[in-house]
N, C-alpha and C positions, 0 to 999 in steps of 0.2 A: 421530448425530453426537456427537462428544466435547464435553464442556463445559470451557471454559477460564475461569479466574478469576485475579485478581491479576497477578503478573508474567508468567505464561504467556499471559494474554489480551493484555497489553501487547506482548509479543514477537510474537504472532500478528498483531496490527494493524500493527506496525512492519514485519514481514517482508512482509505483503501490500502495504503502501504502497510499499515499496522495489521489489518485483517489478512493480507496476503502472508505476512510473516507469521502471524499466529496460526494460520491454517497449515503452513509449511512445517511448523514445530509440532503439530498434533500427530500423534502416532496412529498407524494402522487404519482400521476401518472408519475412524472418526474424522479422517482427513477428507475434506470435500474438494476433490480435484477439479470438478466442473465449476464450482464457485470460484476457486482460486484462478482458474484459467480466464473466466469472465472478468474478474477483478483486474487481472493483469492486462487484459485487452482494453479495459476502460482507462487504466493508467497510461498505457501506450498512447491512447488518444488525447489524454489530458496533459501529459508531461512533455515539455518542449525539447529537452536535450538530456544527455547523459549526466551533465553536472547537476541539473535539477533532480534527476532520478537519484543520484548518489546522496544528495541532501535529504531526500525523503526516506531513503533506505536507512541512513544513519539515524535519523529521527525516530523511525519505527523501531529500530533495534534498541535504542535507548528506552523507549516507552515499554517495550515487551520484556526486555532482559535486564534493564538497568545499567547496561554496559554499552559504551559507544562502539566498540569493535569486538 
């Protein structure tokens, strides 16, 4: 697996969080639960603590919905 650091790691975390949220918002049969589960597992391995997770979740919510909360 490739190693990411600095800005590349930040962008990877942000992209994964946005993707998880986008999949979560997709209705019915178009929701890919296995992709979402795999992305969440990757995020669990990459994100260091709940504070960092909250930052990325808020950032993803803003990117997907235009609303912070």
